[in-house]
C-alpha positions, -999 to +999 in steps of 0.1 A: -393-404-243-382-418-276-405-442-295-392-460-326-414-446-353-443-455-330-476-438-339-494-422-309-527-436-297-548-408-311-585-410-317-610-437-308-602-474-307-630-497-318-630-531-303-652-555-322-659-587-304-671-619-320-695-632-294-715-613-268-715-640-242-701-643-207-665-633-216-674-604-239-700-589-215-677-592-185-649-575-204-671-547-217-689-541-184-655-540-165-640-515-189-671-492-187-672-495-149-635-488-146-640-457-168-665-443-143-641-451-114-666-477-101-644-508-106-608-517-109-593-535-139-575-561-117-556-588-135-546-565-164-509-562-172-514-530-192-533-513-163-512-526-133-480-541-147-446-524-140-415-532-160-379-525-154-362-504-181-325-495-182-297-510-161-274-499-133-280-462-124-304-457-152-327-485-139-363-477-132-396-496-128-423-479-149-460-487-155-465-501-190-484-470-200-454-448-192-431-470-214-454-472-245-484-451-256-515-473-250-550-465-260-569-451-230-600-468-216-620-436-223-611-439-260-625-475-265-658-481-283-673-516-283-692-535-309-701-572-312-714-599-335-735-627-320-760-654-330-783-641-303-798-606-308-799-596-271-780-563-264-750-564-241-769-555-210-794-583-215-765-607-223-745-596-192-776-602-170-782-636-187-746-647-182-749-643-144-711-637-140-714-603-125-739-592-099-767-568-109-751-540-088-720-542-110-739-540-143-767-515-136-744-484-134-735-489-170-768-502-182-774-474-207-741-479-224-744-517-225-780-514-240-766-495-269-742-524-278-765-545-300-749-575-317-746-574-355-758-606-372-731-633-369-714-651-398-724-685-385-725-722-396-744-745-372-722-774-382-693-757-364-712-753-331-742-777-332-753-767-296-760-731-305-794-720-317-795-683-325-813-666-353-793-634-355-772-647-383-762-635-417-779-648-448-748-656-467-747-681-496-710-686-495-680-682-472-668-654-495-701-636-490-695-639-452-661-622-457-676-594-477-704-588-453-681-587-423-658-563-441-688-540-446-697-543-409-662-532-399-662-503-423-697-492-412-688-495-375-656-475-379-674-447-398-705-445-375-684-444-343-656-422-356-629-447-348-594-441-360-584-478-355-602-512-350-591-544-333-611-576-338-613-601-309-628-636-310-645-643-277-671-668-291-675-705-288-650-731-297-656-745-332-653-781-343-617-793-350-604-783-384-572-801-392-547-780-412-548-789-448-518-780-470-539-777-502-562-751-486-545-735-456-509-730-468-513-705-496-534-674-495-546-679-530-558-714-521-576-701-491-593-674-511-603-699-538-618-722-511-638-693-496-651-684-531-659-721-538-677-722-504-656-750-491-674-754-458-653-783-446-620-765-446-631-729-441-644-722-406-666-691-400-638-678-377-615-677-407-639-654-424-637-630-394-599-631-394-597-625-432-622-596-430-604-580-401-569-582-416-583-570-450-598-539-433-565-531-415-575-544-381-554-567-359-571-601-352-569-620-319-581-656-316-594-662-281-606-698-287-586-729-298-600-728-333-579-733-364-581-697-377-551-675-380-526-702-371-523-712-408-496-701-433-522-685-456-533-661-428-497-653-421-493-643-457-523-621-455-511-605-422-478-598-439-495-584-470-518-561-449-490-555-423-513-564-395-505-581-362-522-614-354-524-633-321-537-666-309-549-689-297-571-696-268-571-674-237-549-688-210-572-683-179-574-711-154-559-746-155-534-740-183-522-708-165-515-730-135-498-757-157-476-732-175-465-717-142-462-750-122-445-773-148-414-751-146-411-759-109-408-796-117-383-787-145-360-764-125-360-788-095-352-817-118-380-839-105-395-866-126-431-868-139-451-900-143-485-884-151-505-852-151-543-856-150-564-824-155-601-823-153-626-794-154-662-789-145-680-758-160-715-748-170-722-717-192-724-718-230-687-726-233-693-759-214-724-767-234-705-763-267-675-783-254-698-811-245-699-819-282-669-843-289-658-825-321-656-792-303-639-807-273-612-821-297-602-786-306-599-776-270-580-808-261-553-802-287-548-767-273-546-778-237-523-808-243-496-788-261-486-769-230-467-796-210-448-812-239-428-780-247-418-774-210-410-810-198-392-825-228-385-862-228-357-860-253-337-835-232-343-853-199-352-890-206-347-900-169-373-875-158-399-872-185-396-903-207-431-918-205-454-895-186-491-898-191-510-865-198-548-865-198-572-835-201-609-837-195-637-811-196-671-819-181-702-799-187-719-793-154-747-767-156-750-758-118-715-742-119-723-718-148-692-696-152-676-707-119-653-733-134-633-757-112-600-772-124-585-802-107-550-813-114-535-845-100-497-846-107-477-878-101-441-870-097-410-889-085-379-878-068-346-891-053-341-928-060-374-928-079-397-925-049-432-913-059-449-882-047-481-864-056-493-828-060-530-818-061-541-784-073-577-774-071-584-740-088-620-727-082-618-700-108-642-677-125-636-681-162-648-647-174-632-628-145-598-643-155-605-638-193-617-602-192-583-586-183-566-608-210-591-594-235-581-559-226-544-565-226-545-584-260-566-556-276-544-528-263-511-545-270-522-556-305-532-520-313-498-509-300-481-535-322-499-523-352-489-487-344-453-497-340-453-514-374-452-550-361-471-575-382-476-612-385-476-635-354-470-615-322-451-641-302-447-617-273-484-621-266-479-659-259-481-649-222-519-646-225-525-676-247-529-714-241-516-726-275-493-698-288-489-695-325-456-706-340-443-714-375-447-752-375-438-753-412-403-744-401-402-768-371-405-740-346-418-749-312-442-727-292-429-712-259-452-723-232-431-717-200-449-688-183-417-671-172-401-672-206-433-658-220-433-630-195-397-622-205-407-620-242-436-597-232-414-574-213-387-573-240-412-564-267-427-536-246-392-522-238-383-524-275-415-506-286-409-479-260-375-472-274-356-490-246-332-519-249-348-554-249-322-564-223-336-596-207-323-630-217-347-658-224-331-689-208 
C-alpha cells in the first residue's frame, strides 16, 4: 500500500495528558484494559471506523488502520500533569466513572502513572485547590519546566514520539488580544514579562509541546492554540495542532440534529440547551468566568449551520441559549436537555425535545484516543498547523478568523473532511465532495 512519504508508526508513543481527572483516567484505564482484551474501545473511529476507498470496481471498505499506519495500543505510554498528586489508580477510583471491577485488573499500571507537578495559576481555576504545582516565578519558567518534563518523560520511557493532550479543567475566558496573541514574538515577550492576564497556563503547555516536537490537542474551550501566534509556532516547528473542546454530549447532538432542520428547510424560533453535571468539571464551570469560556464554545455550533443571511425566512431571529448547572449528585453522569422551537408550513409552530442522559467521560475517552492517534499520524505525514479534519471531534473547531474563515460545525461535513484526510494520508484519492 502506498503512503505519501508517511513515516511508519515505529517505537513507543508517549501520550502526556494535562489533568489526571475523570476524562484522563477513563481514557487511560480503557486503553490499558483494551490492551489486555478485557474491554472494548467502543466509540473510537480509529478502532472501529471503516472508510470507503476507491470507486467503481476498485471500491472497498477498509478499517482505518488498514488505510493508514496508526500507533498500536500496545505502543502507548501514558504520563500526566495534575494539581493533585494522586496516582492514576487513586484518581480513577475517586472519579467514580468506572466500576472498581473495570479498574482493578490494570491497578498496577495505573499506580505507576504519577502526575508531574502542574503549571498552574489559581486565578484561572479558582475552585481547584491542589498543591502538586510547579514553583515557577514566571510564565516563561513554566514553559521551560514543561519542556524539561517532556524531554525527561521521552527519555525515561524510550518514546520515539510524544503527543500532548489537554484534558484538564476549563480556564477563565481570555479574549484574544492582537498585541499579545497575533505574533509569536509578542507572545514570547509576554511570557517572559510574566503577563498573567493574557498568558493562560494552557498556552505554556501548548508552547512547550510544540517546541519539543509534540502535537498539541486542546480538549477544553480555553483560548490556547486558537491564536495566530501559536499557528506561527506550529508552522515553525512543523507540528499539528487541534482544538478546541471535546464534542461529547449536547453539542454532538446539536451538530447532528441542526442539519435535519436545515435539509428539511424548517424554521427555527429558538433552541434552549441546559445541562446538569457534577464532577470537577461542573464545579469549575460553576464559576461565571469559567462558564463564559464554555458558553462561547457551545454557542458557536448552531450559527454556522443554520445561517440567517442564507435563509432569512427560516433563521432570521432565533433565540439560542446555553446553560450549565452544577449538580453534585450526578457526578460524571451528565444530563443534557434541549428544547427546540421550530416552525413549518404556513409558520405553524412545533417543538422537539431531546434528553440525553450521557456519561461525559465515557463519551470523551474514545475522542481522546482518536485525537491522539490521528494527530500523531498527521505529524508523521508532514501535516502541520490547524488540523481541520479533526473538527469532527471538537465543539468549537479552530479556523483562521483573521481571514474571515468560518468553522465547519455540521457533523456530516466534518465526517467527510475526516474521511478525505485519512484517504489522502493513506495514498488514496480524497474523493468525497463537501457540500
